[in-house]
TIVO-2410 file (N, C-alpha, C; in nm, 3 decimals):
# residues 87
REC num residu      c1      c2      c3 atome chaine
REC   1      M   2.257  12.052  -8.808     N      A
REC   1      M   2.332  12.142  -8.890    CA      A
REC   1      M   2.474  12.089  -8.904     C      A
REC   2      K   2.520  12.071  -9.024     N      A
REC   2      K   2.657  12.029  -9.047    CA      A
REC   2      K   2.743  12.155  -9.053     C      A
REC   3      L   2.851  12.155  -8.976     N      A
REC   3      L   2.934  12.274  -8.966    CA      A
REC   3      L   3.067  12.253  -9.035     C      A
REC   4      G   3.119  12.360  -9.091     N      A
REC   4      G   3.249  12.354  -9.157    CA      A
REC   4      G   3.359  12.410  -9.070     C      A
REC   5      G   3.450  12.486  -9.129     N      A
REC   5      G   3.567  12.537  -9.059    CA      A
REC   5      G   3.532  12.632  -8.946     C      A
REC   6      F   3.633  12.666  -8.867     N      A
REC   6      F   3.609  12.753  -8.754    CA      A
REC   6      F   3.725  12.849  -8.735     C      A
REC   7      I   3.697  12.958  -8.666     N      A
REC   7      I   3.798  13.057  -8.633    CA      A
REC   7      I   3.804  13.064  -8.481     C      A
REC   8      V   3.922  13.049  -8.423     N      A
REC   8      V   3.935  13.051  -8.278    CA      A
REC   8      V   3.954  13.195  -8.232     C      A
REC   9      D   3.874  13.238  -8.134     N      A
REC   9      D   3.887  13.370  -8.074    CA      A
REC   9      D   3.858  13.355  -7.926     C      A
REC  10      N   3.961  13.321  -7.846     N      A
REC  10      N   3.946  13.293  -7.703    CA      A
REC  10      N   3.842  13.185  -7.681     C      A
REC  11      N   3.732  13.216  -7.613     N      A
REC  11      N   3.630  13.115  -7.585    CA      A
REC  11      N   3.518  13.116  -7.688     C      A
REC  12      K   3.536  13.186  -7.798     N      A
REC  12      K   3.433  13.191  -7.901    CA      A
REC  12      K   3.481  13.118  -8.025     C      A
REC  13      Q   3.389  13.051  -8.089     N      A
REC  13      Q   3.416  12.980  -8.214    CA      A
REC  13      Q   3.314  13.029  -8.315     C      A
REC  14      I   3.359  13.055  -8.435     N      A
REC  14      I   3.267  13.091  -8.542    CA      A
REC  14      I   3.272  12.979  -8.645     C      A
REC  15      F   3.159  12.912  -8.662     N      A
REC  15      F   3.148  12.804  -8.759    CA      A
REC  15      F   3.075  12.856  -8.883     C      A
REC  16      V   3.109  12.800  -8.997     N      A
REC  16      V   3.044  12.836  -9.122    CA      A
REC  16      V   2.974  12.712  -9.176     C      A
REC  17      D   2.842  12.721  -9.199     N      A
REC  17      D   2.768  12.605  -9.250    CA      A
REC  17      D   2.784  12.592  -9.401     C      A
REC  18      E   2.718  12.491  -9.459     N      A
REC  18      E   2.732  12.463  -9.603    CA      A
REC  18      E   2.686  12.578  -9.690     C      A
REC  19      E   2.597  12.662  -9.638     N      A
REC  19      E   2.544  12.773  -9.716    CA      A
REC  19      E   2.621  12.902  -9.694     C      A
REC  20      G   2.731  12.895  -9.617     N      A
REC  20      G   2.813  13.013  -9.593    CA      A
REC  20      G   2.768  13.100  -9.477     C      A
REC  21      N   2.666  13.055  -9.403     N      A
REC  21      N   2.618  13.132  -9.288    CA      A
REC  21      N   2.709  13.109  -9.169     C      A
REC  22      K   2.739  13.218  -9.096     N      A
REC  22      K   2.824  13.209  -8.978    CA      A
REC  22      K   2.738  13.187  -8.854     C      A
REC  23      H   2.788  13.102  -8.763     N      A
REC  23      H   2.721  13.073  -8.637    CA      A
REC  23      H   2.823  13.090  -8.526     C      A
REC  24      E   2.792  13.179  -8.430     N      A
REC  24      E   2.885  13.205  -8.321    CA      A
REC  24      E   2.852  13.118  -8.201     C      A
REC  25      F   2.952  13.046  -8.153     N      A
REC  25      F   2.938  12.959  -8.037    CA      A
REC  25      F   3.033  13.005  -7.927     C      A
REC  26      E   2.995  12.978  -7.803     N      A
REC  26      E   3.081  13.003  -7.689    CA      A
REC  26      E   3.116  12.868  -7.626     C      A
REC  27      I   3.243  12.851  -7.590     N      A
REC  27      I   3.283  12.730  -7.517    CA      A
REC  27      I   3.240  12.749  -7.373     C      A
REC  28      V   3.145  12.666  -7.328     N      A
REC  28      V   3.092  12.680  -7.192    CA      A
REC  28      V   3.155  12.582  -7.094     C      A
REC  29      D   3.222  12.479  -7.145     N      A
REC  29      D   3.286  12.382  -7.057    CA      A
REC  29      D   3.385  12.298  -7.138     C      A
REC  30      V   3.488  12.251  -7.070     N      A
REC  30      V   3.585  12.158  -7.127    CA      A
REC  30      V   3.606  12.048  -7.024     C      A
REC  31      F   3.608  11.922  -7.068     N      A
REC  31      F   3.628  11.811  -6.975    CA      A
REC  31      F   3.706  11.700  -7.043     C      A
REC  32      E   3.761  11.610  -6.960     N      A
REC  32      E   3.844  11.501  -7.010    CA      A
REC  32      E   3.781  11.367  -6.974     C      A
REC  33      V   3.785  11.274  -7.069     N      A
REC  33      V   3.740  11.137  -7.047    CA      A
REC  33      V   3.844  11.045  -7.109     C      A
REC  34      E   3.904  10.959  -7.027     N      A
REC  34      E   4.002  10.862  -7.073    CA      A
REC  34      E   4.110  10.926  -7.162     C      A
REC  35      N   4.170  11.032  -7.111     N      A
REC  35      N   4.279  11.105  -7.179    CA      A
REC  35      N   4.238  11.170  -7.311     C      A
REC  36      K   4.110  11.191  -7.332     N      A
REC  36      K   4.061  11.264  -7.448    CA      A
REC  36      K   3.987  11.387  -7.397     C      A
REC  37      D   4.007  11.500  -7.465     N      A
REC  37      D   3.942  11.624  -7.425    CA      A
REC  37      D   3.820  11.652  -7.511     C      A
REC  38      Y   3.719  11.710  -7.447     N      A
REC  38      Y   3.594  11.744  -7.514    CA      A
REC  38      Y   3.554  11.886  -7.474     C      A
REC  39      A   3.488  11.956  -7.565     N      A
REC  39      A   3.440  12.091  -7.539    CA      A
REC  39      A   3.288  12.094  -7.556     C      A
REC  40      V   3.223  12.168  -7.468     N      A
REC  40      V   3.079  12.190  -7.477    CA      A
REC  40      V   3.060  12.332  -7.529     C      A
REC  41      L   2.990  12.344  -7.641     N      A
REC  41      L   2.969  12.474  -7.702    CA      A
REC  41      L   2.821  12.506  -7.710     C      A
REC  42      Q   2.789  12.634  -7.694     N      A
REC  42      Q   2.651  12.678  -7.701    CA      A
REC  42      Q   2.643  12.792  -7.802     C      A
REC  43      E   2.550  12.779  -7.896     N      A
REC  43      E   2.534  12.883  -7.997    CA      A
REC  43      E   2.472  13.006  -7.934     C      A
REC  44      K   2.521  13.121  -7.974     N      A
REC  44      K   2.470  13.248  -7.921    CA      A
REC  44      K   2.319  13.256  -7.942     C      A
REC  45      G   2.247  13.283  -7.832     N      A
REC  45      G   2.102  13.296  -7.839    CA      A
REC  45      G   2.025  13.165  -7.832     C      A
REC  46      Q   2.094  13.052  -7.817     N      A
REC  46      Q   2.029  12.921  -7.812    CA      A
REC  46      Q   2.048  12.858  -7.675     C      A
REC  47      E   1.956  12.770  -7.637     N      A
REC  47      E   1.968  12.699  -7.509    CA      A
REC  47      E   2.045  12.568  -7.523     C      A
REC  48      E   2.030  12.500  -7.636     N      A
REC  48      E   2.096  12.371  -7.656    CA      A
REC  48      E   2.246  12.388  -7.673     C      A
REC  49      A   2.320  12.286  -7.632     N      A
REC  49      A   2.465  12.286  -7.647    CA      A
REC  49      A   2.507  12.165  -7.728     C      A
REC  50      I   2.628  12.171  -7.783     N      A
REC  50      I   2.684  12.058  -7.856    CA      A
REC  50      I   2.816  12.018  -7.791     C      A
REC  51      I   2.854  11.893  -7.807     N      A
REC  51      I   2.981  11.843  -7.754    CA      A
REC  51      I   3.069  11.805  -7.873     C      A
REC  52      L   3.191  11.859  -7.874     N      A
REC  52      L   3.287  11.829  -7.978    CA      A
REC  52      L   3.415  11.775  -7.915     C      A
REC  53      K   3.486  11.693  -7.991     N      A
REC  53      K   3.614  11.638  -7.945    CA      A
REC  53      K   3.724  11.739  -7.978     C      A
REC  54      I   3.817  11.757  -7.883     N      A
REC  54      I   3.933  11.843  -7.906    CA      A
REC  54      I   4.049  11.753  -7.948     C      A
REC  55      E   4.101  11.779  -8.067     N      A
REC  55      E   4.217  11.703  -8.114    CA      A
REC  55      E   4.335  11.798  -8.125     C      A
REC  56      Y   4.455  11.742  -8.110     N      A
REC  56      Y   4.578  11.821  -8.110    CA      A
REC  56      Y   4.669  11.773  -8.222     C      A
REC  57      D   4.736  11.870  -8.290     N      A
REC  57      D   4.833  11.831  -8.391    CA      A
REC  57      D   4.972  11.825  -8.327     C      A
REC  58      K   5.075  11.805  -8.408     N      A
REC  58      K   5.211  11.789  -8.356    CA      A
REC  58      K   5.262  11.913  -8.283     C      A
REC  59      E   5.211  12.031  -8.321     N      A
REC  59      E   5.251  12.156  -8.256    CA      A
REC  59      E   5.159  12.191  -8.139     C      A
REC  60      D   5.071  12.098  -8.101     N      A
REC  60      D   4.977  12.114  -7.990    CA      A
REC  60      D   4.867  12.217  -8.020     C      A
REC  61      N   4.842  12.244  -8.150     N      A
REC  61      N   4.730  12.329  -8.188    CA      A
REC  61      N   4.602  12.249  -8.175     C      A
REC  62      K   4.496  12.316  -8.130     N      A
REC  62      K   4.368  12.248  -8.107    CA      A
REC  62      K   4.277  12.259  -8.229     C      A
REC  63      T   4.205  12.151  -8.253     N      A
REC  63      T   4.102  12.147  -8.356    CA      A
REC  63      T   3.979  12.082  -8.296     C      A
REC  64      L   3.863  12.139  -8.322     N      A
REC  64      L   3.738  12.081  -8.275    CA      A
REC  64      L   3.681  11.993  -8.384     C      A
REC  65      K   3.644  11.871  -8.346     N      A
REC  65      K   3.591  11.773  -8.442    CA      A
REC  65      K   3.458  11.718  -8.390     C      A
REC  66      T   3.368  11.689  -8.483     N      A
REC  66      T   3.245  11.623  -8.442    CA      A
REC  66      T   3.277  11.481  -8.399     C      A
REC  67      I   3.197  11.428  -8.309     N      A
REC  67      I   3.215  11.290  -8.263    CA      A
REC  67      I   3.135  11.203  -8.360     C      A
REC  68      E   3.205  11.135  -8.448     N      A
REC  68      E   3.142  11.058  -8.556    CA      A
REC  68      E   3.074  10.931  -8.507     C      A
REC  69      D   3.134  10.865  -8.410     N      A
REC  69      D   3.081  10.738  -8.359    CA      A
REC  69      D   2.964  10.764  -8.265     C      A
REC  70      D   2.846  10.712  -8.299     N      A
REC  70      D   2.725  10.735  -8.218    CA      A
REC  70      D   2.741  10.682  -8.076     C      A
REC  71      N   2.803  10.564  -8.061     N      A
REC  71      N   2.822  10.507  -7.927    CA      A
REC  71      N   2.913  10.595  -7.843     C      A
REC  72      E   3.022  10.644  -7.903     N      A
REC  72      E   3.112  10.733  -7.830    CA      A
REC  72      E   3.038  10.861  -7.789     C      A
REC  73      F   2.960  10.916  -7.882     N      A
REC  73      F   2.887  11.039  -7.851    CA      A
REC  73      F   2.791  11.018  -7.734     C      A
REC  74      M   2.714  10.910  -7.737     N      A
REC  74      M   2.618  10.884  -7.629    CA      A
REC  74      M   2.689  10.864  -7.496     C      A
REC  75      E   2.802  10.793  -7.498     N      A
REC  75      E   2.879  10.771  -7.375    CA      A
REC  75      E   2.931  10.904  -7.320     C      A
REC  76      I   2.987  10.987  -7.406     N      A
REC  76      I   3.042  11.116  -7.363    CA      A
REC  76      I   2.931  11.207  -7.313     C      A
REC  77      R   2.819  11.209  -7.385     N      A
REC  77      R   2.705  11.291  -7.343    CA      A
REC  77      R   2.657  11.249  -7.205     C      A
REC  78      D   2.641  11.119  -7.184     N      A
REC  78      D   2.594  11.068  -7.055    CA      A
REC  78      D   2.692  11.100  -6.943     C      A
REC  79      L   2.822  11.085  -6.971     N      A
REC  79      L   2.923  11.117  -6.870    CA      A
REC  79      L   2.922  11.266  -6.837     C      A
REC  80      Y   2.901  11.349  -6.937     N      A
REC  80      Y   2.894  11.494  -6.911    CA      A
REC  80      Y   2.773  11.527  -6.824     C      A
REC  81      Y   2.659  11.466  -6.852     N      A
REC  81      Y   2.540  11.488  -6.768    CA      A
REC  81      Y   2.567  11.444  -6.625     C      A
REC  82      Q   2.640  11.333  -6.607     N      A
REC  82      Q   2.677  11.288  -6.472    CA      A
REC  82      Q   2.765  11.391  -6.402     C      A
REC  83      L   2.860  11.448  -6.476     N      A
REC  83      L   2.946  11.552  -6.419    CA      A
REC  83      L   2.863  11.671  -6.372     C      A
REC  84      L   2.764  11.709  -6.452     N      A
REC  84      L   2.677  11.821  -6.414    CA      A
REC  84      L   2.597  11.788  -6.289     C      A
REC  85      D   2.546  11.666  -6.281     N      A
REC  85      D   2.467  11.624  -6.165    CA      A
REC  85      D   2.552  11.620  -6.038     C      A
REC  86      D   2.681  11.588  -6.052     N      A
REC  86      D   2.770  11.578  -5.936    CA      A
REC  86      D   2.810  11.715  -5.881     C      A
REC  87      E   2.791  11.821  -5.959     N      A
REC  87      E   2.832  11.955  -5.913    CA      A
REC  87      E   2.737  12.012  -5.814     C      A
***
């Protein structure tokens, strides 16, 4: 599912897809890898989670972005699974 804009409400994110449907996600974890922040989000009522990159603007406002590079995504996903295993 390709997601569009989002509305920040504490630990909840509401994404709007291409057809205008809203999807509510909860931020279940945030972690850092090599000075970059990532958020793990889970859609309400779903078991699967997604990992998005947290980017900051000049005023330190946060924006969630998809990880476009497949290699970066696989590396971050694998590192996150390692973090879970270490807990």
